[in-house]
N, C-alpha and C positions, 0 to 999 in steps of 0.2 A: 365128603365123596361126592363129586358132582358126575351126572351121567349124560353122556353125549347125546343118547337118543332123546332124551327130555329136553335139553337145551336146543337140539335142532328142531324139535317139534314147536318150540316157543318162537324160535328165529323164523320158521317157515309161516306161522301165522302172523307175525308182526310184519314180514315182508310182503304177505298178501294184502293186508290192511293198507299198508304204504301204498301199493299198486292200484288198488281198487279206489282209495281215496285220493290218489295223487297228491300225496303228502310225503315229506321225509321224516323218518322215524330213526333218531340216533341214540346211542347207548350212554347212559350218565354213569360215569365212572364212581360218582359217590355211592353208588348201589353195588357195582360189580366191576372189578378191574383186575381179574385174573388174566394177565397178558398173554400167558401161554395158550389161552383158548382163542386168541384173536384171529388166528388164521381160519377158524370155523366161522366167527362172525363176519369176517370179510366176504364170505360167499353170500351174505344175505343183506347186510347194510354197508354204507359207505362211509360214516362219520361217527364222532362221538362228542361228548360234551365234557368239558372240564370246569373246575372251580378254582384251580390253584395252578402255580408253575409246574408243580411236579405232575399233575393230571395232564397238563397241556404237553408237557414233553412226553408223557407216555403215549398220547394220542399220536403225535407226530413220529416218535421214534420207534414205538411198538406196534401201533395200530396201522401206521403208514399214511395218515392224512391229518391235515391241521385240524384243530378242534373248534367247536363252538364254545367260546369261553364266556363264563359269568362269574364275577367275584363281588362280594360286598365292598371290598376295598382292595384296589391294586395299589402297590407301593412303589415309590419311586426307583427303588433298586431292582425290581422284578419286572416292571411293565414292559420294557423293550423286548426282554427274552420271551415273556408271554405272548406279545404281538407276533414274534417270530414263529411261534408255534400254533397261532390261531388264524383261521379263515373269518370267523365272526368273533366279535368282542363287545359284550354288552355291559354297559356302565349301570351302577346301582342308583346313581344319584346325578343330578345336573351339576353339582359342584365338582364331582369326580370327571364328568365329561368335560367341563370348562377347564379344568387343570390339566388334564392328560391327553385330550382327543388329538393335539398337535402331533403326539408321538404315535398315534394310531392311524390317523387319517392317510389313506392311500395304501395302506398295508393290511387292513382288514375291514371287513364290512361292520359298521358301528351300529350298535342298538342300545335301546334303553329299556331297564326294567321298570315296568309300571304296575301299579297296585289298585286293582278294581274295588278294594275295600269289601270283599266278599269272599268267603271260603267256608265249605262245609267241613273241613278238617276238625273233628271233636278235641283232640289232644292238643292242648296249648303249646307244648313244646314243639310241635310238628306244624303249626298253623302259621304260614307266611303272611297273613293278612290280618292277623289279630291286632287289636289297637295298640298303638305304640310300636308296631314292627319296625324293623331296621331295614326292611327289603322294599325297594320300589319307590316310583314316584306317583303320587295322586293326581287326578285330572286336573285339580285346582291349581297345580303348580306348574303345569305345562304352559309354554308360550302358544299362542294362536298358530304361529309359523315356527315348525321346527327348525333347528340348525340344518343346513343344507346336506351335511355328511350323516346324519341320522337315518338309517334305511330300515331299521326294524324296531319292533316292540317285543319285549320278552315278559311273559306273564305266567307265574307259577302259583297255583292255588289249590293243588290236589295232593293227596297222600293215599296210596292204594284206593283210588276212587273208581266208581262206575261210570258208565257213559251218561247216565242220566244226570250225574252231578256236573260233568262237562256241559251239557245242555242247558242247565240253569245257571251255570257260571258264565257261559258265553253271553247270556241276556245282560249280565252286569258289564262285562267288558266291552261289548258293542255299545251299550247305552253310554259309557263312560268316555271310550276312546276311539271309536269309529270315525269320528269327524276328522282325527288325524290319519286315518288309513291311506286317504288318496296321496299322502306325502310319504308313504312307505313302500318297501320292496318285500319285506316278510315279517311273519308274526309267528313267534315261537311261544306255543302254549305250555311249555313245561313238562315236568314229569307228573308221576302219580296216576298215569291212566294205566290201570291194571288189567290190560286187554287179555292176558292169557290166563286169568283166573276163571274157573269153571263156570261161575254164574255171570260172567261179565257179557253184555249185550254188544257183541262185536258188529252186528248189522246196524244197530243204532249209532254206534261210533261212526261207522262209514258214511251213513246217512247225514250225519251232523256235520261231518267234515266236507261232504259234497255241498251241502248247503252253504256253508261258509265260503266255498270256492265260487258259487254261483253269485253270491252277494258281493264278493271282492275278488274277482278273478285274476287281478294282477298281483294279488299276494301270495308268496310261496309260504306254505304252512308247514311248520316244523313240530315235532312232539319229540321229547327227549326222556322217555321213562327209564327207570333203572331196574326196579323191582320185577317189572313185567318180562324182562329177557331171561331172568334167572329163577323165576317163580316155579316152586316144585321141581327144581332140577337136581336136587341131592340133599343129603342129610349130614348130620354131625354124629358120629359115633363115640359114646362115652363108656366108662365102666365103672362099676360100683367099687369104691375103695373101703367104705365102712358104712355101717348103720348105727346111729346113734338116737337116743330117746331121751326127751325133756318134758316133763308136764303132758304126758300123754301123746306129744308130737314125735313121730317117728321121721327121721331124715336120713336119706340115702346119701352119702357124701360121693361125689363123682370125681373122676380125674380131669374134668373140665370146670370152667368157671363162667358164670353168668355175667359178672362185671367184666371179665378179661376177653371172652369169646362171643358172649351174647348179649351185649349192652342193651339193645333193642327190648329185651325181655324185662329189663329194669327200668328203662327210660319211657317207654312208650304207654303202657306196658304191653308187649306183644306175647301172647302166650302160645308157645309152640305146641304142635302135636307130637305125643311121645308115642312111638310104635308099641303097640300091645298093651297100651294103658288108656284110661279115660279121665279127663280132668274132673275133679269132685270139688266140692265147698270145704272149707276149713272144718265145717261141723262134722264132716265124715271122718276126721281123723282117728276116732275111736273105732271105726270099721276095721276089720281085718284087711291085710294087703294094701292099705293106704299110705303113702309115702310123701313127704315133701321132699323135693330134689335140691340138694345143696352143692354149691361149688368149692373148689378147693382153694380158694384165697382166704386172706385173713380178714376181709371186709365182713362185717358181722351180717350185713343184708344180702350176703351173696347166695340166696336161694330163691326158689320159686316153687309153687305148687299150692295144691295137692293132687296126687295122681292115684287112681285106683289101678292096681295091677291083678292078676290072676292067681298070684302066688306070692310067697316071701321073697324079697330080693336078697341075693347072696352075693358076698365079695367076689369080684371078678366078673360078674355078670354084665352083659352089654346092656346099655340104655340109649336107645337111638331117638334123637331130636330130628323130626322131618322137617324139610323145607328150611335148610339152614344154609344157603349158599349166597342169596342176596343179602347185602349189608352186614351180615355176620363175618365175611371174609375181609372186609375193608374196615370194620370199626374195631377190630380186636386191638387190644392193649397188651404190654408186658408188665403190667402192675404186679408186684410182688414177685416178679421173676418167674411167674406161672409159664410153663412150657406150652407153646402153641401147638394144636393138633396138626398133624400133616395134612396135605391137601392132595387127594387123588382124583383121577377120571377113570371111569369106566367106559370104555369105548364101545361102538356099536358093534365091533367084532368079538366082544367079551374079553378084550385085553385090558389089563390094569395098568395104568401109567401113574408113577408117583410125580406130582408137579412140583412138589416142594416139602422138605423135611426141615424143621427148625432145630437149632442147636444153641448150646450155651453161648457161642459167639455172637449170635443174633440179638440176645439180650445184652450182653457185655458192650457190644458196639453201639447199641442205643445210649448207652451211658458215656460215650466218648466225649 
């Protein structure tokens, strides 16, 4: 359930940062792609970022503007259609650029992803600059003179990070790559700038970006967060189907799945807030009203927790996971044929709109 008022609050903050810092902030579809909300987004931002042909088509056909596109590997059979849908296209390697740039030249602004070999992302799964990364070109591999049609650098080093992290990261980016900046027109600082989080230092972010402008006034600065747009905009409502117990561990089995509907909770791991409950350690399992929360798939590890409630959970009772709009809505799977939760929007006038309900045909057609 996404709440329009909360979404507009985030969009207004992001638009204000973009205006005050004189930068472009665009939506990354990898974190949020509910296209029926795009009319609201277009009131605040002009562009989006894509990582695949399908996302690029979504940008052009549903958002109404060509995408800023980056992919680790463009394929021969998709590159022409991706270019048709893109205003900017970033190559992940010099070899991809050399092989495909003739099919992009003159049709989109060409960029190159660079790797400053510095990131403060703690979870290895999400660290784009970890040793052995498949993302970006390091400074030692760049020629002194870039090919004439490379107009920008793309650098992504963050994941739900603060402005202080950007400040420290920029030191490494500039140290390694600023000598090429006079040859460029734009610099894309990627995503992970969680400027709508309550404790984020927005003023520091604006000052950092203003300072960057002062040092390189000819560069257009682009940021492409995903989570920041949908942060704290809505919840996932589940229900207790059963309660089981083994070896003193009580598990409330829900009608949603972590592996199907909330994979970040298992991958990152991201521990969501549960309404009316507090997260506790496994040692608290013997306490009254403590439950591990289990999904309804056949994966043995489809569970998370534990949480302390103020009562015994009953079959049919709601369990609400807060802040479940970003990433949750784009990373879902239909593993096990598990039904997807419906997607609704609560409008500012109090009206409830059902944006999408899923049926057996959605599962069946994926198996076509």
